[in-house]
KETOR-116621 format. One line per 4 residues: their letters; for each residue x negated, y, z of C-alpha. Coordinates in steps of 0.02 Angstrom, whole numbers, plus 50000, padded with zeros to 5 digits. Example, Ala and Ser with C-alpha at 12.3 -4.5 7.8 and 13.67 -1.06 7.14 Angstrom:
<recs>
as = 49385/49775/50390  49316/49947/50357
</recs>
This chain:
<recs>
mtrh = 49994/49996/50010  49932/50163/49948  49881/50266/50102  49918/50451/50126
rlfn = 49873/50571/50262  49890/50763/50264  49724/50852/50321  49594/50693/50365
rrva = 49472/50727/50218  49361/50568/50186  49219/50609/50075  49115/50428/50071
ikem = 49096/50361/49903  49169/50185/49905  49173/50053/49748  49281/50120/49599
gkag = 49389/50006/49482  49544/50012/49389  49525/50150/49281  49515/50133/49092
laiv = 49395/50275/49092  49226/50317/49070  49144/50334/49237  48967/50400/49308
vfga = 48918/50435/49485  48766/50533/49524  48696/50572/49706  48636/50725/49755
aacs = 48611/50834/49912  48769/50870/50012  48841/51037/50031  49001/51100/50136
ddag = 49134/51231/50093  49105/51394/50129  49238/51509/50170  49265/51672/50063
tvpt = 49404/51786/50002  49532/51684/50005  49871/51570/49646  50279/51260/49310
ptpg = 50232/51207/49166  50330/51056/49093  50234/50901/49130  50151/50789/48992
sqav = 50115/50607/49019  50042/50456/48950  50002/50289/49023  49818/50263/49049
tsap = 49766/50086/48969  49688/49969/49115  49553/49866/49117  49426/49797/49241
ppap = 49261/49884/49250  49108/49804/49208  48962/49754/49331  48877/49942/49387
stta = 48711/49981/49326  48567/50084/49391  48530/50244/49288  48421/50403/49333
rgat = 48427/50466/49514  48485/50329/49565  48658/50344/49486  48783/50202/49467
ttaa = 48874/50176/49308  49039/50094/49278  49128/50109/49107  49286/50036/49029
avsg = 49394/50090/48884  49520/50213/48892  49677/50272/48789  49660/50438/48736
safq = 49515/50561/48848  49383/50497/48948  49302/50583/49100  49119/50576/49179
rvdl = 49120/50601/49387  48959/50683/49436  48957/50633/49614  48841/50776/49726
gfvs = 48870/50669/49897  48991/50800/49966  49075/50857/49811  49104/50808/49626
ayil = 49102/50893/49479  49200/50817/49310  49167/50796/49117  49328/50775/49020
yrag = 49282/50741/48850  49335/50676/48659  49296/50683/48486  49096/50731/48540
eaal = 49154/50889/48643  49182/50910/48817  49233/51023/48961  49142/51034/49143
vdtg = 49260/51056/49271  49157/51151/49417  48976/51143/49425  48924/51079/49591
vags = 48812/51153/49714  48681/51239/49679  48531/51130/49586  48661/51007/49518
adai = 48627/51041/49333  48503/50906/49308  48634/50772/49384  48764/50850/49250
eaal = 48642/50832/49105  48608/50653/49153  48800/50627/49142  48802/50700/48979
ievg = 48673/50584/48914  48749/50436/48986  48887/50450/48863  48791/50516/48724
ldwe = 48823/50683/48740  48716/50851/48765  48734/51044/48817  48777/51080/48641
avgh = 48944/50990/48662  48989/51081/48818  49105/51210/48742  49197/51253/48927
vilt = 49170/51259/49088  49326/51279/49202  49294/51326/49390  49436/51267/49507
hkhp = 49386/51410/49644  49253/51512/49704  49189/51402/49846  48994/51375/49822
dhvg = 48996/51185/49819  49097/51203/49665  49012/51359/49576  48833/51339/49634
sidv = 48754/51284/49475  48864/51401/49368  48713/51509/49311  48600/51379/49270
vlar = 48737/51264/49176  48777/51430/49068  48601/51447/49008  48593/51270/48955
apga = 48743/51281/48876  48753/51443/48812  48890/51436/48695  49009/51373/48824
avya = 49165/51500/48886  49195/51485/49074  49363/51532/49151  49428/51542/49320
gapd = 49592/51594/49429  49596/51791/49427  49608/51820/49612  49443/51709/49619
ipsi = 49347/51791/49500  49272/51945/49593  49218/51822/49709  49105/51698/49583
aaav = 48930/51777/49569  48891/51730/49399  48813/51815/49244  48950/51789/49141
epqp = 49118/51833/49205  49251/51702/49193  49404/51737/49086  49551/51731/49200
vgng = 49664/51591/49167  49825/51537/49244  49998/51443/49213  50017/51364/49058
dlvf = 49865/51413/48988  49755/51285/48891  49579/51263/48890  49505/51121/48786
dlev = 49697/51054/48774  49687/51043/48964  49847/51150/49053  49796/51253/49210
ietp = 49899/51246/49354  49896/51379/49473  49873/51291/49645  49839/51428/49763
ghta = 49798/51407/49957  49630/51331/49972  49585/51487/49906  49704/51621/49825
ghis = 49647/51596/49644  49630/51401/49646  49684/51306/49494  49689/51128/49445
vldg = 49686/51066/49261  49790/50935/49178  49744/50806/49038  49939/50765/48999
vagi = 49871/50659/48856  49765/50545/48952  49861/50580/49106  49716/50647/49207
lvag = 49743/50789/49334  49581/50865/49407  49646/50943/49565  49481/51032/49636
daln = 49523/51061/49833  49713/51078/49824  49710/50879/49862  49580/50759/49937
gasg = 49546/50583/49916  49554/50467/50046  49515/50277/50049  49614/50249/49894
gidg = 49758/50382/49918  49781/50562/49930  49753/50693/50084  49830/50862/50088
pnpe = 49717/51012/50082  49592/51033/50202  49657/51175/50338  49484/51213/50390
fsen = 49414/51272/50241  49599/51331/50166  49631/51516/50171  49825/51488/50169
mtva = 49892/51323/50222  50069/51380/50203  50023/51412/50023  49924/51270/50002
lesv = 50066/51141/50043  50176/51219/49919  50045/51192/49785  50056/51015/49837
rkla = 50225/51005/49808  50210/51097/49645  50084/50961/49589  50211/50837/49639
gftf = 50317/50909/49478  50195/50841/49363  50155/50670/49267  49988/50591/49277
eval = 49905/50422/49314  49742/50468/49379  49695/50606/49497  49528/50677/49519
fghg = 49453/50777/49684  49319/50895/49726  49308/50789/49884  49344/50597/49903
dplf = 49358/50465/49781  49473/50476/49618  49641/50394/49633  49647/50277/49467
egas = 49834/50234/49470  50013/50302/49523  49930/50453/49571  50078/50567/49529
aava = 50192/50458/49631  50066/50464/49768  50080/50663/49761  50254/50672/49767
elaa = 50255/50527/49909  50138/50653/50006  50246/50791/49980  50391/50717/50032
ema = 50284/50677/50201  50248/50852/50223  50436/50916/50195
</recs>
């Protein structure tokens, strides 16, 4: 039975499986959230084809790689110990969601190489929010992918120190065919992104992974818990099979049902 807890963040990396997606995990130094100045479109859906993953193999920097077939898009998880960034890719192009802590660019590069891509494939960098464990490598990433555009929620942009100012995005905007969903509360400008074709939600810190289930936003690091919980209820109105989190392991199946159950528990 899927487990749900509202605020108990679990960030230990456990065995991954069940997803019909390409996945890469990279280890690096941990970094905690940093407090800063602390927002519905019709959801899309498509079943993700599941397949048992092959045995893991070891790659650069102690990385563990698991790969399986996917229907539609695919993702790479760049696991930095305390936080994760994600690469969503298809047809030789990619969007990077978050850049991790400072010093994460090499791990992101290794993840790109693992699926036959390089920095030239990265046309978009989406920042879910302003905290330094999510934007810490933005300038190095943009230096390596100079053709990439960068995006963030408007209220967070003044607090994001980057050589290139992010473009503001909000509800219903499309970046690389990923739908932007405003999910404020953790920060005022927090956003999540949905790949409706592949059924993948990248939730940032609007949700957290926890032992094969889902936690709500962490009150210790959230600026407005009332608004943050409203964002959980908002996400419950979308359809997706897979949920990816800034902190904690991904949920590979039944994710939107799990979010709906969590939202009902909060009512």
